[in-house]
N, C-alpha and C positions, 0 to 999 in steps of 0.2 A: 420310597430305594427299591431298586429290581428286585425282582424276584426270579431267582437263577436254580436250573437245572444240570448239576455237572457229571457229565458220563465219563466216566475216566477208569479204564480197568487196571492200572499201573497202581499201588496202593501209596507209596508215597507220593507221586504227583500227585493222586486226587484226596490227600491229606493235607498237603504243602497248600494247594490251591484252595480249599475248603477254609482254612485257617486265615489266609491272605486275604480272599474275599468277606469271610465273616469278620474280622477286624476292619474292613475297611467298610462296615454297615451293611451290607448286602444279604438278602437272606437267601442261602445255600442248603439245596438239597442235593444228595448225590445218588449215583448209580454205579454200579462196578462192570455191568456189563450192557452192551447194545438192546438183550431182550427184556433186561430191567429198566432202563431207559424208555423203551417203548412202553412200557407200562405206565411209567408216572407221566407220560406226554399224554396218555390216554385218559389219566384220571384226575390231572390237575392242568391248569392253566400257567403258563410259564413268561414272563416278561421276555429272559435271554434263555437259552439252551447251548450250553459250554459242551462240545463234545468232542471225544477225539477220533480220528478219521478211521482206523484200523481198531475194532473191537472186537471182542468174543460175541459170538451171536449175530445180531444185526449190526452193519459199520455205519459211517457217517453219513453216507448219503441215503440210507435206508432211515435212517434219524432226522435228515434234514425233510425227504418225503413225508415222512411223517407230522411232521410239526404243520408244515404247508398245508398238508389237509385237515388236520386238526384246529389249527390257529396261525393264520398267515398273518398276523400282525407280530407274532412272535418270531423274536432276531435269533438266527444260529449263528454262532460263532464255531469254527472247524479247528483244532488242532492236530497238526499232523507232523511226524518225524520225517514223512517222504514229500518232500519241498518238489514237487514236480509240478509242471503247466495241468500236465494231463489228470491229473486228481483235485489239485486244491483249487485249481480254476474251475473245473466241472460242477464243483460245489459254491463256487462264485455263481456260475452261467444259471443252476438249478435254482438259487434265491439266497442262498448263505448272505448272511450280513457282511464276513470278511472272513480270512482264515489267520493262524497264527503259526510258525514254524519254530519247534521244539529244537532246541531249547528257547525260551524267550523270557525278554526280560517283563516283569510285573507291571513296569509302566506302560508297555505296548499293551497288554489287557484293558489295563484301566483306562487308558485312552480312548479305546472301542467302547469301552462301558462309559464313557463320558459321552461319547457320540450320540449314543444309541438314549442315553438319559436326553439329552438336546432333543432328538429327535422326537420321541414320544411326548416331552414336552410341548413341541411346536406342533405336532399332529392333535393334542387335546384341544389346544387353543384355536385350532383353525379348523375344527369338525364341522362346524356352522357353515364355514366357506364352503369347505369340500362337498357339503350336501348342496349347497347352492351352484358351485360350479360344475357339477355333474349334470345340472340340467340345462348347462346352455351350451349352444354349439359351438363350433370351432371358430379360431382367429376369424374376422372378416376379411384379412386377406389371403385367406386359403379358399381356393375358390377350387367346386368341383363336384358334380354328381354322379360319377362313373363310380360303378361298386368298389373296385380297387384303390380309390380316393375315400369313398367313405368309410371305408375298413382301416384306411390309415387313420382318418381322423379319430374313429374311436380307438386305435392301439395310443395315439397321443394323449388323449383324456387319462386312459388306463396308466400309462408309463409314467405321465406327468406326478402321480401322487405318490410314487415311488421313489427313493433316494437314492437309487442305482446310475453309474453312469452308463450314458446314452450315445450310441453309435449312431450318425445317422448317413446312411448310404445311397446317393444318387449321382446321376451325370452333371457336368455343368449346364445350370440354367434351370435345372428343376424346382429351385426354391428350398436347399437344403438352411437358411437361414429362418428363412419363414416357420419352419417346422419347429427350428430350435427357440424362436420366439414364442410359439404355440405350445408347446412343453413347459418354458419357463411361466407363461400367464397362468397355467394349472396347474402348477405345482403349488408347494407349500413354501417356496421362497418366492412366491410371487412379488413381494413388495420389498425384497430384495435387492442388492444391485446385479444387473445381468452385463456382463462384461463379455466382450467380443474381441478376437484375435486373431487375425488371418495369418497360417504359419508360413504363406508361401511368398508374403509381401517384407519380412524381414530377415536380415541376416542373423547368422549364428547369436555373435555379440550383443545385436540391437536384442534378439528376442529373449535371451538373458536377462538382461538389463529392463526389458518392457514386464518380460514376467515375476521375476522375482523382486526387482528392485536394485537398488546399488547405494553403499553408503556414501558418506563423503570424503573425496579424494581416491576414490577407488579407480580412477582412470582420470586421464586428461581431461578437464571440461565436468568434472563432475564436481561441483563447486558446493554443493550440499547434499543431502542423503533424500532419496527418492523411493518411493513407495510402489512396488512393484502391482501387475494386474490381480496376482493372488492375496494379495494385503488388500486391495482395492474391493476386491468381490466378496470381503470377509460375513459369511453367513449366506451369499446367493449362489451365483451360476457363472461358470466361466464356459464361454463356448469358442471351442479352438477349429475354425474353419480349415479344411484342406489339411488335415493333421498329416495325408498321406506325404506331404511334402519337407517333413520333419527330420531332419538329420538323423543318423543313428546315435549320435552323441547326446543331442537333446533329447532323444527319445529314452534316454535311460536318465536323464534329469528328470522326464516327468513323470518316467515310472515310479521315482521314488517318492515326488509328491504324493500321488495317488495312494501307494502302500504307507508312507508314515504319515500323512497329512503334515509335511512339515515342509519348508524352505530356510534356505539361505541366501540373505543381499549379496550380491556380487560386490566383494571387497571386504566382507562382514564374514564374523564366526557365531552369531547368535542363531542361534533354532528357532524360528517362530512358525508356531501352529497356526495352521489354516483351516477353517471349514466351509468347503466349498462345494457345490455340485458339478460336475465334469459331463458337459456334452461336447461330443468330438463330430465331424464330417469330413466325410472322403469322399471323392469323386471316383474312385476305383476301388478294386475289391483289393481291402488289406491283405488278404488271407495268398493272395496271389504274389503279394510284394513278401510276406515273410518265406513264400516258397524260395522267392530270389534271393534270400539275405538282405532284403532294402528296409524289411521292418523285424522289430523284435517280436518274438512269438509271445513272450510273455505278455509285453504292452498292449500286442493284438488281445490278447485273452480278457484283460483288464479292462479294454474300452469296449468288446464285443459282448458284455452281459445282456445287453439289450441293444436289440438292432433294428430300426424304422428305416425300411428300403421306399425310396420315393419312385413311381413306376413313371418312365418318360413318359415325355407329351404324346409321342406315335405310340405307347399302348392304353392309351385313354385320349382318343380323338373325339369321343363323345362331348370332353369339354373342353373343346376348342372353340365352338359358339359364346359359350358361359364365358368363356376369359377373354376372347376377342370382345365382345362389345362390354363387358367389365373395365379393359384397357382403355376403349374407345369413350367411355363415360367418363373416366378420369382425366381424358387429356381432352377432349372436345363434347361437351354432353349434349349440343345442340344438332351432332351430325349423327348418321346411322349408317349401317354395313348393308349392302345390299346381300339377298339370300344368295346370289350367284358366287358373289364372292366369300361368303362364309362358308359352304358346299365346297368351294374350290381349297379354302385353306385347310379346310378337314383334311382334304388328301394328300397334305402336303409332308415331308418325312420329317422337318422339327429335329434338326441336327443340335440345334442353339436350344430348344426345348421350351419352355415358359417364356425365359427369358427374350429368345429370338424372337417371339410373337409379339410380346409387349413392345419391342423395339419398332417391330415392323409398322403394327398398330399407330405408334405414334407417329412414325413417319410420313406415313401414308394421311393421318389426320393433320398435319402440319402442312402439307403440301397440295392435298386437294381442296380446291375451292368451293365444291361442291357438296349441298348437306348431303345426299348420299353417297357413300366411298364406294364406287364398284371395282370390276376387273380391270380397268382401264388406270384405274390408279396404282396399280402394282408396279413397286419398280421392277426393270427388264429381267434383274437375276431371279427374281422371282416367277415368273411367266414361262419358265422352261422345267422347273423344278416337281412339277406334278407329275404324275404316272400316266394324267391323260395327254392326248395329244394336242400341239399347239393348235391343230386345225380346228378339233374341237372349241376352244375358249374361243377364238376368233372367227369362226364361220359365220358372217352374220346373216345367211341365208337360214340359220335354225333359229327356231323361236326359241325362248326362255323355258316353259316346260319340255323342249326338245334336250338343249343342254343340261338341264337339270335331270334329265333321265339318264345323259351319259356320266353324268358325273355319278349317280344313286349307284348305276351299274358298276362302275369302275371301284366304287368305295366298298361294295360287295363284295366283286372279286378280292382285291386287295384282301379284305377281312378275313376273309376265306379260307385265303393262301398263308395270312400270319399264322391261324388257329388248325393248321389244318383239317380242314373242313369240319370242325367241332361246329355246330350249329348253336348250342345253350352259350358257348362261351361270345360266338359273335353276335348273337342277341342281346347277351348281359353288355357288350364292349357298343352296341349302336343303340342301346335304351329301347330296344322293340320287342314284344312277345315272340319266343320261340316261333310258334304260326305263322306270324305274319312274315318274319324272317324265311322260313320256308316257301308260302306262297309265291315271295318274291322271286328267290331263286331257280322255283319252278318254272314261272312266268318269264324270265329272262333267258331259260335256258342253262341255267348254273347249275341245275341238279336234276337228276332224273327223276320225275316223279314218284316213283316206287324205292328211291335211295330214302335210307334213313340214316342218323347218328345222333 
């Protein structure tokens, strides 16, 4: 049974909660102010800390910070009579398990404690598995060696082991679903259902029946009961792609599921508890939609507890050769890409990101009859996208080394412009030592010999 520290300055509330929890079989120790709570946290270990938000002495956020420093595995539940997005959800972002708005139904508290017991049990059963996962690399379909992608891969493995909602942000084509798959693969729910749904592909009515299910006779054609995806994902993970396309009405329904852990089927009145982890993805900045009153602020903070931001392909050009060859191996393993073509692809802007690159490689591999795919195999629309002049590409009087030199100079110019002349950032981006970058810049007249940054 859970060992609980209850920190509550209101005597009646403290005694009532202590009695309720003790009768339910929990081991409860109380503290009547924040400073006493801090002392208890320092002196003992706890499974759960149930604390008021506003306390004499240290407040709820200070309690939360102390718990996370002393014992990160301890779950913190925040009680507050001041149910604002600003304070309660700040606690969530800082690592609180959840919060309760006073006055609350005891069943709501016991629901959170039941979730914690399940999570602790699952963690214990999978401790050996977690240790082995920590030694693994990322999923095989996540390709990248640039610094920002390696940082993202590390975050995936750390985030996966938590139970918090994850918000994946990235432009179309950056691979948000692949990131969600990787989070699921490394999570404690890896052997449970992983249910995907595209919010932009379903109408409001269809979304409700798909997500929550329906009862027989709920509407014309409902000849039998159907379980929704939340029920089918029992114990597993729901991935909501393009959540920025969700209507305000459906946002309200989704918020209730996240807050209460309960659903009702369309046409039914039975309240059904669901145990799922939520991963959401957006192609736009949700904060801007909140400011435009197109996205609920409370839902935004519920989703934005942990964010994984995926860089665009233009922000990691050093990964383009790796990705291009990976895609070619998948479609035509006996073919190769010319060095000149790879250099050219590295200089393109890629508004469609990784998906656009994959489609281009697939197209060239299908239509090219040669073993080595070169610049002449590029579709005409791509032969004018590079910042390099078309004459530089098609000038047959230039040798391969000369044309490669043109590409190198242009890439250096573009990279220095993007990063405002910051040499270390450019060197990291291109995967070369800073000293090598500086010597090239001086050699090609792109930097004064005595200039340094």
